[in-house]
C-alpha positions in Angstrom: -14.0 214.1 68.5 -10.8 212.7 66.9 -8.0 214.5 65.7 -6.7 214.3 62.0 -3.0 213.7 63.6 -4.0 210.5 64.3 -5.0 209.5 60.5 -1.8 211.0 59.0 0.5 208.0 57.9 3.2 207.1 55.6 4.1 203.4 55.6 2.6 201.0 53.3 2.4 197.3 52.8 0.8 195.6 49.5 -0.8 192.3 49.1 -2.3 190.3 46.0 -5.1 187.9 46.0 -7.6 186.4 43.8 -10.4 187.5 46.3 -11.3 189.9 49.1 -11.6 187.4 51.6 -8.3 186.1 51.1 -6.6 189.5 51.2 -8.6 190.1 54.4 -7.1 187.2 56.2 -3.6 188.3 55.2 -4.1 192.2 56.2 -5.7 190.9 59.4 -2.6 188.6 60.1 -0.2 191.2 59.3 -1.8 193.8 61.7 -2.2 191.4 64.4 1.5 190.2 64.1 3.1 193.6 63.3 1.3 195.4 65.8 0.1 198.3 63.5 -2.6 200.8 63.4 -4.3 200.5 60.0 -5.6 203.9 58.6 -6.1 203.6 54.6 -6.3 201.3 51.8 -6.5 201.2 48.1 -7.4 198.4 45.9 -7.5 197.8 42.0 -8.2 194.8 39.7 -5.1 194.0 37.7 -7.1 193.0 34.7 -3.6 191.1 33.0 -3.0 188.9 36.1 -7.0 188.6 37.0 -5.8 189.5 40.6 -6.5 192.2 43.1 -3.7 194.4 44.0 -4.3 196.0 47.6 -2.3 198.6 49.6 -2.8 198.8 53.5 -1.5 202.4 54.8 -0.6 202.3 58.5 1.4 203.6 61.4 3.6 201.7 63.8 4.3 204.8 65.9 1.0 204.0 67.9 -1.0 200.9 69.4 -2.0 198.4 67.0 -5.6 196.9 66.7 -7.4 193.9 64.6 -8.8 194.9 61.5 -10.6 193.1 58.8 -12.3 193.9 55.5 -15.9 193.5 54.5 -17.1 193.8 51.0 -20.5 194.6 50.0 -21.8 194.1 46.4 -23.3 197.3 45.3 -24.2 196.2 41.6 -24.2 198.2 38.4 -24.7 202.0 39.0 -24.1 204.1 35.6 -22.3 207.1 37.5 -21.7 208.9 33.9 -25.3 210.2 33.6 -27.5 212.5 35.8 -28.1 211.1 39.3 -25.6 208.2 39.1 -23.3 209.8 41.7 -26.3 210.5 44.2 -27.1 206.4 43.5 -23.8 205.6 44.1 -23.7 207.8 47.5 -27.1 206.1 48.8 -25.8 202.1 47.9 -22.6 203.4 50.0 -24.4 204.8 52.8 -27.0 201.5 52.6 -24.1 199.1 52.5 -22.3 201.2 55.4 -25.4 201.2 57.7 -24.9 197.6 58.4 -21.3 197.5 59.3 -19.6 198.7 62.8 -16.2 199.8 62.9 -15.8 201.4 59.7 -12.1 203.2 59.5 -12.3 204.0 55.7 -13.5 202.2 52.4 -12.5 201.8 48.8 -14.3 201.4 45.8 -13.7 198.2 43.3 -15.2 198.7 39.9 -15.3 196.0 37.4 -14.9 196.6 33.4 -18.8 196.4 33.1 -19.5 199.1 35.7 -20.2 196.7 38.9 -19.2 198.3 42.0 -18.2 196.7 45.4 -17.7 198.6 48.5 -14.8 197.2 50.6 -14.5 198.6 54.3 -11.7 198.3 56.2 -13.0 197.7 59.7 -12.1 197.8 63.4 -12.7 194.4 64.8 -13.5 194.3 68.6 
């Protein structure tokens, strides 16, 4: 079993981009070049700039490893009504089932309520 101490971190690097693919390339390059151990992600769509703002949490006091982002469109899920959160949980579990090496995930939600699950994964 893993130990929580290996997940605790207090270093962050921010990125911007117009899509998950370009941000994935940037964080993958950063992780490889810097030799960091990625631990967490945060992502939000900045409507006024029509850009994604992404943060990567990491540690630099342990061996690094290659990472990438995988985005899976979950579609529109009405989370404000009964059963909506259960549907979201089911959609996340279904999306994760086809992805290896998940470290963590984040939800990106459009103004119309469409969900995209963004997974940070260990490559290799």
